[in-house]
C-alpha positions in Angstrom: -6.2 40.7 61.7 -3.1 41.2 59.5 -2.8 43.2 56.3 -0.3 43.2 53.4 1.0 46.4 54.9 4.3 44.7 55.8 5.1 43.9 52.2 7.9 46.5 52.0 8.2 49.8 50.1 6.7 50.3 46.7 9.5 49.9 44.2 7.9 49.4 40.8 11.2 49.8 38.9 12.8 47.0 41.0 9.9 44.6 41.3 7.8 45.1 38.1 9.5 47.2 35.5 13.0 48.0 34.2 13.2 51.8 34.5 15.2 52.4 31.3 12.8 50.3 29.2 9.8 51.9 30.8 11.2 55.4 30.0 11.8 54.3 26.4 8.1 53.3 26.1 7.1 56.6 27.8 9.2 58.6 25.4 7.7 56.8 22.4 4.2 57.4 23.7 4.7 61.2 24.1 6.7 61.6 20.9 4.9 64.3 19.0 3.3 65.7 22.2 4.3 68.4 24.6 4.0 66.6 27.9 3.2 63.4 29.7 4.3 61.1 32.4 4.0 57.6 33.8 2.3 57.7 37.2 2.6 54.5 39.3 0.7 54.1 42.6 0.1 51.7 45.4 -2.5 52.5 48.0 -3.6 50.8 51.2 -6.6 52.0 53.2 -8.4 50.8 56.3 -11.7 52.2 57.6 -13.5 51.2 60.8 -17.1 52.4 61.4 -18.5 52.0 65.0 -22.2 52.7 65.1 -25.0 52.0 67.5 -22.8 50.4 70.0 -21.1 47.9 67.7 -18.5 47.7 64.9 -20.6 48.1 61.8 -18.0 48.1 59.1 -14.3 47.1 58.9 -12.9 47.4 55.4 -9.4 47.1 54.1 -8.6 48.0 50.5 -5.3 47.6 48.6 -4.8 48.7 45.0 -2.0 49.4 42.6 -1.5 50.3 39.0 -0.3 52.9 36.5 -1.6 55.7 34.5 0.2 56.7 31.2 -0.5 60.2 29.8 0.5 62.1 26.7 -0.6 65.7 26.1 -0.6 67.9 23.0 -2.3 71.3 23.1 -5.7 70.8 24.8 -5.8 67.1 23.9 -5.0 64.4 26.4 -4.4 60.7 25.8 -4.7 58.6 28.9 -4.6 54.9 29.6 -4.4 53.0 32.9 -4.1 49.4 34.2 -3.9 47.5 37.4 -1.2 45.3 35.9 2.2 46.9 36.3 4.1 45.2 33.6 6.0 46.1 30.4 3.4 44.4 28.3 0.5 46.4 29.8 2.6 49.6 29.5 3.2 49.0 25.8 -0.5 48.4 25.2 -1.3 51.6 27.1 1.3 53.5 25.0 -0.5 52.4 21.7 -3.7 54.0 23.0 -2.1 57.2 24.4 -0.2 57.8 21.2 -3.4 58.2 19.2 -4.2 61.5 21.0 -0.9 63.3 20.2 -0.3 62.3 16.6 3.1 62.4 15.0 5.9 65.0 15.4 6.0 68.7 15.5 5.8 69.4 19.2 8.5 70.2 21.8 8.4 68.8 25.3 7.7 71.3 28.0 10.4 71.9 30.6 10.4 69.4 33.5 9.2 70.2 37.0 11.7 71.8 39.3 13.3 69.5 41.8 12.7 69.7 45.5 14.2 68.2 48.6 11.4 69.3 50.9 9.4 66.8 52.9 6.1 67.9 54.3 5.1 64.7 56.1 6.5 61.4 57.3 6.5 58.2 55.3 5.4 55.7 57.9 2.3 53.6 57.2 -0.5 54.8 59.5 -2.5 51.7 58.8 0.2 49.7 60.7 0.3 52.2 63.6 -1.9 50.2 65.8 -3.4 46.7 65.8 -6.9 46.0 64.7 -8.1 45.0 68.1 -6.7 48.3 69.6 -8.5 50.4 67.1 -11.8 48.6 67.8 -11.3 49.0 71.6 -10.7 52.7 71.2 -13.9 53.1 69.2 -15.8 51.1 71.9 -14.3 53.3 74.6 -15.3 56.4 72.6 -18.9 55.1 72.3 -19.1 54.4 76.1 -17.6 57.8 77.0 -20.1 59.7 74.8 -23.1 57.8 76.3 -21.7 58.4 79.8 -21.5 62.2 79.4 -25.2 62.8 78.9 -28.2 60.4 79.4 -29.9 62.1 76.4 -27.3 60.6 74.0 -29.1 57.9 72.0 -26.8 57.3 69.1 -23.0 57.5 68.7 -21.2 57.1 65.4 -17.4 57.1 64.9 -15.2 56.5 61.8 -11.5 55.9 62.0 -9.7 55.9 58.7 -6.1 55.5 57.7 -4.3 55.1 54.4 -0.9 55.3 52.7 -0.5 56.3 49.1 2.9 55.5 47.5 3.6 57.3 44.3 6.3 57.0 41.7 6.3 59.4 38.7 8.5 58.8 35.7 9.2 61.8 33.4 10.0 61.5 29.7 13.0 63.9 30.0 14.6 61.5 32.5 13.5 62.4 36.0 12.0 59.9 38.4 10.2 61.2 41.5 8.5 59.5 44.5 6.2 60.5 47.3 4.7 58.6 50.3 1.5 60.2 51.5 0.0 59.1 54.8 -3.6 60.2 55.6 -5.7 59.7 58.8 -9.1 60.9 59.9 -11.4 60.4 62.9 -15.0 61.6 62.7 -17.5 61.6 65.6 -21.2 62.3 65.6 -23.8 62.0 68.4 -27.6 62.3 68.5 -29.4 63.5 71.5 -33.1 63.2 72.3 -35.2 65.3 74.7 -39.0 65.4 74.9 -39.3 63.6 71.6 -36.9 66.0 69.7 -33.7 64.7 68.3 -30.7 66.8 67.3 -27.2 65.9 66.2 -23.7 67.2 66.4 -20.5 66.2 64.8 -16.8 66.9 64.4 -13.5 65.3 63.5 -9.8 65.7 62.9 -7.1 64.4 60.7 -4.0 65.1 58.6 -1.0 63.6 56.9 0.5 61.9 59.9 0.2 58.7 62.0 -2.9 57.4 63.9 -1.2 57.9 67.3 -2.4 61.4 68.0 -6.0 60.6 67.0 -6.1 57.5 69.3 -4.9 59.4 72.4 -7.8 59.5 74.9 -7.3 63.2 75.5 -7.8 63.8 71.8 -10.8 61.7 71.0 -12.5 62.7 74.3 -12.2 66.3 73.2 -13.9 65.5 69.9 -16.7 63.7 71.7 -17.3 66.6 74.0 -17.4 69.0 71.0 -19.8 66.9 69.1 -22.1 66.7 72.2 -21.8 70.4 72.7 -23.1 71.1 69.2 -25.9 68.6 69.6 -26.9 70.3 72.9 -26.9 73.7 71.3 -29.2 72.4 68.5 -31.6 71.0 71.1 -32.1 74.5 72.4 -32.2 76.0 68.9 -35.1 78.0 67.5 -36.3 77.9 63.9 -34.0 80.1 61.8 -35.4 83.3 60.3 -35.6 83.7 56.5 -34.8 86.6 54.2 -31.8 88.7 53.2 -29.5 89.6 56.1 -25.9 90.1 57.1 -24.0 87.0 58.1 -20.8 86.5 60.2 -18.9 83.3 59.3 -16.9 81.7 62.1 -13.2 81.0 61.6 -11.8 77.6 60.4 -14.1 75.1 58.9 -16.6 77.7 57.5 -13.9 78.4 55.0 -15.5 75.5 53.1 -18.1 78.0 51.9 -15.4 80.1 50.2 -13.6 77.0 49.0 -16.7 75.9 47.1 -18.0 79.3 46.2 -14.8 80.8 44.8 -12.1 78.2 44.9 -13.2 76.1 42.0 -13.7 79.3 40.0 -10.0 80.1 40.4 -8.8 76.8 39.0 -6.9 77.1 35.7 -9.0 74.9 33.4 -12.3 76.7 34.2 -10.6 80.0 33.4 -8.9 78.8 30.2 -12.2 77.5 29.0 -13.9 80.7 30.2 -16.6 78.7 32.1 -15.6 80.3 35.4 -17.4 83.4 36.8 -13.9 84.9 37.2 -12.7 84.3 33.7 -11.0 87.3 32.1 -10.8 89.3 35.3 -7.0 88.9 36.0 -5.7 92.1 37.6 -9.2 93.4 38.4 -10.9 93.8 41.7 -13.1 90.8 42.5 -13.3 91.1 46.3 -13.5 93.8 48.9 -10.3 95.6 50.0 -8.5 93.6 52.7 -9.4 90.2 51.3 -6.4 88.0 50.5 -6.9 84.4 49.5 -4.1 81.8 49.0 -3.9 78.2 48.1 -1.0 76.7 50.1 0.0 73.1 49.6 3.2 73.5 51.6 1.8 73.4 55.2 3.4 70.5 57.1 1.2 67.5 57.9 -2.0 69.1 56.6 -4.7 67.1 54.9 -4.5 69.0 51.6 -0.7 69.4 51.5 1.6 67.6 48.9 5.3 67.5 48.7 4.9 67.1 45.0 1.7 67.1 43.0 0.6 64.2 40.8 2.6 65.5 37.9 5.8 65.9 39.9 5.6 69.7 40.4 6.5 70.8 44.0 3.5 72.3 45.8 3.5 76.0 46.4 1.9 78.9 48.2 -0.1 80.6 45.4 -1.7 84.0 46.0 -5.0 84.0 44.3 -6.6 87.3 45.5 -4.4 90.0 47.0 -6.2 92.9 48.8 -9.2 92.2 46.7 -7.4 92.0 43.3 -7.3 88.7 41.3 -3.6 88.0 40.9 -3.3 84.3 40.3 -4.9 80.9 39.5 -4.2 77.3 40.5 -2.6 75.5 37.6 -1.5 72.1 36.4 1.1 71.8 33.7 -1.3 71.5 30.7 -3.4 74.5 31.5 -0.4 76.6 32.6 1.3 76.0 29.3 -1.8 76.8 27.3 -2.3 80.0 29.3 1.4 81.0 29.2 2.0 80.9 32.9 3.9 78.8 35.4 2.5 75.6 36.9 1.7 76.1 40.6 1.8 72.5 41.9 -2.0 72.0 41.7 -2.1 69.1 39.2 -4.0 66.4 41.2 -5.7 63.1 40.5 -7.7 60.7 42.6 -5.7 57.7 41.6 -3.7 56.1 38.8 -7.0 55.5 37.0 -7.5 59.3 36.6 -5.8 62.0 34.6 -4.6 65.1 36.6 -6.4 68.4 36.6 -6.1 71.7 38.5 -7.3 71.2 42.0 -7.1 73.0 45.3 -4.8 71.9 48.2 -5.3 74.1 51.4 -7.3 77.2 50.4 -7.2 79.9 53.0 -8.2 83.5 53.5 -5.5 85.5 55.2 -6.3 87.2 58.6 -7.3 90.9 58.8 -6.9 93.2 61.8 -10.2 93.1 63.6 -10.9 90.9 66.6 -13.7 88.4 66.5 -15.6 90.6 68.9 -15.2 93.6 66.7 -16.5 91.7 63.7 -19.5 90.5 65.6 -20.1 94.1 66.9 -20.7 95.2 63.4 -23.5 92.7 62.9 -26.7 94.6 63.8 -29.3 92.0 62.8 -28.3 88.7 61.2 -26.8 85.2 61.7 -23.5 84.0 63.1 -22.7 80.7 61.3 -20.1 78.6 63.1 -20.5 75.2 61.5 -21.4 73.9 58.0 -22.7 70.7 56.6 -23.4 70.0 53.0 -23.2 72.5 50.2 -23.7 72.9 46.5 -22.2 75.3 44.0 -22.5 76.0 40.3 -19.0 76.8 38.9 -20.3 78.8 36.0 -22.0 81.5 38.1 -20.7 80.8 41.6 -24.2 80.3 43.1 -24.0 78.3 46.3 -26.4 76.8 48.9 -24.9 75.7 52.3 -26.7 74.3 55.3 -25.6 75.4 58.8 -24.9 72.8 61.5 -24.4 75.5 64.2 -25.6 79.0 64.0 -26.9 81.8 66.2 -29.1 84.9 65.9 -27.3 88.1 66.5 -28.8 91.6 67.2 -26.7 94.7 67.8 -23.6 92.6 68.1 -24.9 90.4 70.8 -25.0 86.6 70.2 -28.5 85.4 71.0 -30.4 82.1 70.7 -29.1 79.2 68.5 -31.1 78.6 65.3 -31.7 75.5 63.4 -32.4 74.8 59.7 -30.5 77.8 58.4 -29.2 77.7 54.9 -27.0 80.4 53.3 -27.7 81.2 49.6 -25.7 83.5 47.4 -23.0 83.6 44.8 -19.3 83.7 45.3 -18.5 86.8 43.2 -21.0 88.9 45.0 -20.2 87.5 48.4 -16.5 88.4 47.9 -17.5 92.0 47.2 -19.7 92.2 50.2 -17.1 91.2 52.8 -17.2 94.1 55.2 -14.9 92.9 58.0 -12.1 90.4 58.3 -11.0 89.1 61.7 -7.5 88.5 63.0 -8.3 84.9 64.1 -7.5 82.9 61.0 -7.8 79.2 61.8 -7.4 76.0 59.7 -10.1 73.3 59.5 -9.7 70.2 61.7 -8.4 68.1 58.8 -11.5 66.3 57.4 -12.2 67.9 54.0 -12.7 66.1 50.8 -13.4 67.8 47.5 -15.1 66.5 44.4 -14.6 67.7 40.8 -15.5 65.9 37.6 -16.0 62.6 39.5 -12.6 62.7 41.2 -12.3 63.1 45.0 -9.1 64.4 46.7 -8.3 65.5 50.3 -8.2 69.2 50.9 -7.9 71.8 53.6 -9.6 75.1 54.2 -9.2 78.0 56.6 -10.3 81.6 57.2 -10.7 84.2 60.0 -14.1 85.4 61.2 -15.8 87.3 58.4 -18.8 89.7 58.1 -20.6 89.3 54.7 -23.4 91.8 53.9 -26.6 90.7 52.4 -26.7 86.9 52.0 -30.0 85.2 51.6 -30.9 83.0 54.6 -33.3 80.2 54.1 -35.0 79.5 57.4 -36.5 76.4 59.1 -39.9 78.0 59.4 -41.7 81.3 58.9 -41.7 83.8 61.7 
């Protein structure tokens, strides 16, 4: 099975457009505006799903196109097309120009240049042949079933993509970024005495497929997924009520990502729809709590050499020792709020305008050991893994389901519990953090975040945390 992955690098100004003529159209489109860009993209993606002992899905997608944007004040004109040609660009410019009007505005300063490279530029889709990928998934399935006769279902998804981006700026700059992305997810279902439970895990990042396809790697993922499923087989119904909760390190950072991360994006604060709007410089979290958004971590899923406006990614401190000190900004919201862009202008594809989005959102480690944090939990839940969650940006209220959790009494980890959900609001949860561990860990590289219908890859991380007084929804009474 061959793909058009061997078609050579994406060079739109050699193959489809004359760069000088394209820039002239762009300048005409943003005349009278304060900002804008021509965003060109080619993306190739392959996904293989092995389920119930057979290859269930094999998809290959290829797309390319451009998005043209002009910005003035809070207004945005945006047009996109899959036809990368001067004729299509001129038609888009006519549409975009309507949003900015004529004259009177000054172009914002261009993004700062960078020579930094956070990931390689090889195409991970071409890292291995199709047959080799299918054989790996077949071996994974057989390995999982061979570990435990109670395994009745195995599902695995192997995904690889390469996004090639060119950004033309009206003031003259042209930038490019090649963004590899890979992911392997594994889930198993076990059955015993008529009861079925599941466990899942995964890993990924901005690198090639090679590391994921190493037997030592995927076998470790299978064993971890099976461990979680076995734990849940022995789990008791979760208790219900208000209680203290310890969140494990790493992936549980997804709760804080959802509960507070979106609320610290510039657009929600400028429009004052965030629960944290107007609180800059004030205490919004317990002492010792420091949260950063860091898009500069090499090879991480949420990292970007440059964002989708051409701004280099950054390490942005959001909360420092409990005080709100920063927000995640794209160019438009930063300009309207009188601050500096932070490299968080992101878009799902050329068909979408950029907006402020998280990259890798992390809570910095504290000084306590994991054991010390758990020792402070007198009666509550230790939540190690999370599944789905929901949050209301305007008030920070969240609901998260636990995929692995334990009852804790007097600092001792007891029986696993199933069906636990954590309910609370981000602003209150931040204030109720009573202990921060020294074991900060990043998630395994499988996060995807949605906002306003756009999905982008993200990362999370945190140390072990003790939060006082969350509401736990249980599986059953008693």
